[in-house]
MIKE-440644 format. One record per residue: residue in three letters; x, y, z of N, C-alpha, C in turn. Coordinates in steps of 0.1 Angstrom, whole numbers, plus 5000, padded with zeros to 4 digits. Each point is the difference from the previous one (the first is absolute). Layout:
BEGIN
ALAXYZXYZXYZ;...
***
This chain:
BEGIN
UNK069449222133500049914989500950044988;UNK500050134997500850064989501549985003;UNK500450015014501449995003500449854999;UNK499149915003500349854999500249974985;UNK499150054992500149974985501450054995;UNK500450125004501350064996501149915004;UNK499949955012501149915006500149874992;UNK498849954996500049874993500550024986;UNK499750114993500350034986501550034999;UNK500650065010501450045000501049884997;UNK499949895007500849884997499849954986;UNK498850004996499749954986500750094990;UNK500050135002500650104991501549985000;UNK500649985012501549985001500349864992;UNK499249905003500349874993499950014985;UNK499050084995499950024986501250074994;UNK500550105007501250084996501249914999;UNK500249925011501149915000499949904988;UNK498849944998499849914989500450064986;UNK499650134999500350074987501450024998;UNK500750035012501550024999500749884995;UNK499649885006500649874996499749974986;UNK498750034996499649974986500850084990;UNK500250135002500750084991501549975000;UNK500549965012501449975001500349874993;UNK499149915000500149874993500050034985;UNK499150084995499950044986501350074995;UNK500550095008501350064997501149904999;UNK500049915009501149895000499949924987;UNK498749974996499849924988500550084987;UNK499750135000500550084989501550014999;UNK500650015012501550015000500649874995;UNK499449885004500549874995500049994985;UNK499050074994499949994985500950114994;UNK500050125005500650114994501550005002;UNK500549965012501550015003500849924990;UNK499749874997500849934991500150064986;UNK498850054995500050074987500950135000;UNK499950075011500850125002501549975000;UNK500449895007501449965000500549964986;UNK499249934993500349964986500250124991;UNK499150095001500050124992501350085003;UNK500350025013501250085003501249924995;UNK500149875002501149924996500250004985;UNK499050014993500150004985500750134995;UNK500050115008500650124995501450035006;UNK500649895006501350025006501049934992;UNK501350035002501149934994500349885009;UNK500849914995500449885008500750045013;UNK500950104999500750045012499150065010;UNK499050094996499150065009499149895006;UNK499649904993499149905005500749915010;UNK501449994999500749925009500450075013;UNK500150134999500650085011499050095007;UNK498750004996499050085006498849925005;UNK499250055008498849935005498950004988;UNK499149915002499049984990499150124998;UNK499950095010499150124999500850134996;UNK501349984998500850124996499850034986;UNK499650134997499750044986501350004992;UNK500049974987501250014992500450154998;UNK501350014999500650144997499650044986;UNK500149924990499650034987499249884995;UNK498850014996499249894995500649934988;UNK500249875001500649934989498949934991;UNK499550084990499049954991500649904990;UNK501349995000500749904991499749865005;UNK499649985012499749875005498849944993;UNK499050084997498849964993500349964986;UNK500950074994500449974986500749865000;UNK500949995010500849875001499149885002;UNK499050025009499149895003499149974989;UNK499650104992499149984989500649924989;UNK501350034997500649954988500949885003;UNK500549985012500949895003499349874999;UNK498849995006499349875001498850004990;UNK499950094991498950004990498750005007;UNK499750105008498750015007498950024990;UNK500350064989498950024990499549874995;UNK500849904998499649874996499249935011;UNK500450035012499349945011498650065001;UNK499950134998498750065000499149954989;UNK500549974988499249954989499549865003;UNK500949915005499649875003499049995012;UNK500250095010499150015011498650044995;UNK500050104991498750064995499349894992;UNK500749924992499349894992499449905010;UNK500849965010499449905009498850055008;UNK500150135004498950065008498750014991;UNK500250054988498850034992499349864996;UNK500849914995499449874996499449925013;UNK500750015011499649935012498750065005;UNK499950145000498950075005498749974992;UNK500250014986498949984991499549855002;UNK500949915001499649865001499349975014;UNK500550075010499449985014498650065000;UNK499850114993498750065000499049914993;UNK500449954988499149924993499749875007;UNK501049925004499849885007499350025014;UNK500550105007499450025013498650045000;UNK499650094992498650044999499149894995;UNK500449924990499249894995499849905011;UNK501149965007499949905010499150055012;UNK500250125004499250065010498550004996;UNK499750034988498650004995499449865001;UNK500749904996499549875000499849955015;UNK501050025008500049955014498950075008;UNK499950144998499150075008498550004996;UNK499849994986498750014995499349864999;UNK500849894998499449874997500349915013;UNK498949985007500249925012499849854997;UNK501049944994500049864996501149935008;UNK500049864999501049925007501450044994;UNK500150024987501350034994500550135005;UNK499250115001500450135004500549995015;UNK499249935008500449995014501349925002;UNK500249904992501349935000501150094996;UNK499950084990501050094995500350105011;UNK499050055007500250105010500849945012;UNK499649885003500749935011501549974997;UNK500249964987501449984995500850125001;UNK499450124996500750135001500450035015;UNK499149975009500250035014501149915005;UNK500049884996501149915005501450044994;UNK499950044988501350054993500650125007;UNK499150095005500650125007500649965013;UNK499749895006500549965013501349924998;UNK500449964988501249924998501250104998;UNK501149985007501250084998500549994986;UNK500350114993500549994987501349934998;UNK500950005011501349944999499949854999;UNK498949945005499849855000499749954985;UNK499650104992499649954986501050054989;UNK501150065005500950064990500849904992;UNK500349885005500749904993499149954989;UNK498849975003499049954990499750104989;UNK499950135004499750104991501250024990;UNK501250005006501250014991500149894990;UNK499749875004500049894991499050014989;UNK498850055003499050024990500450114990;UNK500550115006500550114991501149954991;UNK500949935005501249954992499549904990;UNK499149915003499549904990499250064989;UNK499350115003499350074990500850094991;UNK501350015003500950084992499950155002;UNK499550045012499850145003501250065008;UNK501049915004501150055007500950094992;UNK500550115006500850104993499150084990;UNK498750025003499250084991499150085009;UNK499550114995499150095008498649945001;UNK499749894993498749935001499949945014;UNK501149955006499949945013499450095011;UNK500650115002499450095011498650054996;UNK499750024987498750054996498949895003;UNK500349884996499049895003499849985015;UNK501250005007499949985015499250125006;UNK500250124996499350115006498549994997;UNK499649954988498649994997499449885007;UNK500749895000499449875005499949995015;UNK500850085007499949995015499450125007;UNK499250074992499450135005498749975007;UNK500049935012498849965007499450125008;UNK500950085005499550125008499250094991;UNK500450024987499250084992498649954997;UNK499949864999498749944998499150025012;UNK500550005012499250025012499650155001;UNK500850094995499650145000498950024990;UNK500049944988498950014991498849935005;UNK500149895007498849935006499450105010;UNK500850065008499450105010499350114994;UNK500550054989499350114993498849954993;UNK500049884994498849954993498849995010;UNK500349985013498949995009499250135001;UNK500550114996499350135000499250024987;UNK500349924990499250024987498849925001;UNK498850064998498749945002499849884990;UNK499549895004499649894991499050044990;UNK499150105004499050044991500550054987;UNK501250065000500650054987500249884991;UNK500649895005500249884992498749954995;UNK499049995009498749934996499350094989;UNK500150135002499350094990500749984986;UNK501349995000500749994987499749864994;UNK500049895008499749874995498649994994;UNK499050075007498650004996499950074986;UNK500950104998500050074987500849934989;UNK500549885003500649914990501550015000;UNK500650065010501550015001500549865005;UNK501249964994500649885004500950035012;UNK500649905007500850025011501350084997;UNK500649974988501250094996499650144999;UNK498850034994499550134998499850075014;UNK499449935009499850055014501450045006;UNK500949914998501450025006500650134994;UNK500050014987500750124993499250135001;UNK498749995001499150125000499650055014;UNK500049915009499550045014501149985010;UNK500549885001500949965011501350084999;UNK500750004988501350064998499950155002;UNK499150074995499950155002499850045015;UNK499249915007499850035014501149965010;UNK501049944994501249955008501250104999;UNK499750124994501150094998500850045013;UNK499350025011500850035012500949885005;UNK499449884998500849895004501249974991;UNK499750034987501149984990501150105003;UNK499750135003501050105003500849955013;UNK499349955010500749955011501049894997;UNK499549904993500849884996501250054991;UNK499850094991501150044992501150075008;UNK499650085010501050065008500849905008;UNK499349905006500649905008500949914992;UNK499649974988500849914991501250084995;UNK499850134997501250084995501150005011;UNK499650035012501050015011500649865003;UNK499249905000500549875002501049954990;UNK499750024987500949954989501250095000;UNK499850135001501150105000501149965010;UNK499549965012501049975011500449865001;UNK499549914991500349865001501449984995;UNK500849935009501449974996500149854998;UNK499449925008500249855000499649944987;UNK498950034994499549944988500950034988;UNK500350134997500850034989501549945001;UNK500550015012501349955003500149854997;UNK499049935004500049854999499749964985;UNK499150064994499549954987500650084988;UNK500650125003500750084989501450045004;UNK500949905001501450045004500850074990;UNK499650014988500850064989500050155001;UNK501150064996500150155000499150074991;UNK499549934989499050064991498650015006;UNK499849935011498650005006500050065014;UNK500950105002500050075013498850085002;UNK499550015013498950095003500650095011;UNK499150095005500450105010500749945012;UNK499449905006500549945012501449934998;UNK500149934989501349934997501150094996;UNK499650114993501150104996500550075012;UNK499250025010500550065013500949905007;UNK499749874999500849905006501449994993;UNK500050024987501249994993500950125003;UNK499450115004500850125004500749975013;UNK499449925009500649975013500849874999;UNK500049934989500749874999501450024994;UNK500450124998501350034994501149975010;UNK501249994995501249975009500150115010;UNK500050134996500150115010498750084998;UNK499250005010498650065000500250155001;UNK499550074991499950155000498650045006;UNK499950015013498750025006499350134995;UNK500850104997499350124995499349984987;UNK500649914991499449964988498749915002;UNK500249915010498949925004498850085005;UNK500350105008498950095005499450074989;UNK500850054990499450074989499149914992;UNK500449884998499249904993498749975007;UNK500050005013498849985008499050124999;UNK500650125000499250124998499350004986;UNK500749964990499549994986498849905000;UNK500249895007498949905000498850035008;UNK500250095010498950045009499150104992;UNK500550084991499350104994498749954993;UNK500049904992498749954993498949965010;UNK500449935011499049965010499550125007;UNK500850105003499650125007499050084992;UNK500350014987499150084991498749934999;UNK500049874998498749924999499250015012;UNK500749995012499350015013499350135001;UNK500750114997499550145002498850024991;UNK500149944988498950024990498749915003;UNK500349895006498949905002499749975015;UNK500550095009499849965014498550005004;UNK499250084994498650005004499349874996;UNK500549934990499449874996500549905010;UNK501250015005500649905009499150005013;UNK499750125006499350015012498549964998;UNK499450064990498649974998499849864995;UNK500949944992499949874996500149905010;UNK500950025010500349905011498850015010;UNK499450115002498950025009498749964994;UNK499750044988498849974993499949854998;UNK498849945003499849864998500249935013;UNK500550065011500249945012498749985008;UNK499150094997498750005008498949994989;UNK499149915002498849994992498950095005;UNK499350074991498950085005498749924999;
***
């Protein structure tokens, strides 16, 4: 009997080892897909134009050309782009948190015909391709006089943030209704319940939404390019495009500009990565 058990367990052990090998090989491949492009850009940013043209992408530079970063920073006024991007991100994130949490509170806590209709409308809106509505959205923005101003991307980022609302709704499902009822019995109004109970308990969700919004707005190219074509309203994505839109592209300078623009997102990710993982997982299962 013992020999038969050993024979039966041996194929299972081998199958488990093979599965682990494939699993780790796949994870390594995914890491390489992410790391290799960044490594190529970093190496290219430290080369001269001649080295970049005559060597492979993985060949290290003979002498690091730190001058490329200075050229990229001052040629296209990346500092102005950082300032404009920061303004758009801060105002858009604050607006999204306020409108998103309030909307989620009404939709999740009040089971009325109106709240169910709003929830259904949000669901339908998520299924519609954004490109099909761009002509209408552009006409509305233009008629409101928001074209060529930073208010256009800010309002669009706040008004179309349906995913954040669903994240808040998911988290609200974990906050007990008894907290609301106790506060109301003590004489608290619905706004007081929202500010004193709902909003403080949504901190993990708020952190998650802030990170997602930051990355989305920081990487957005289409909206700023369409609604802010002026040089005074450049953001990070459009200033990189301007570097590549020159008559003769200096790729070493372009790579240096990309590295400069990667640094803020990398720092924020390293500082807030625990909120990203815990925030995306928390709220997925109700206890």
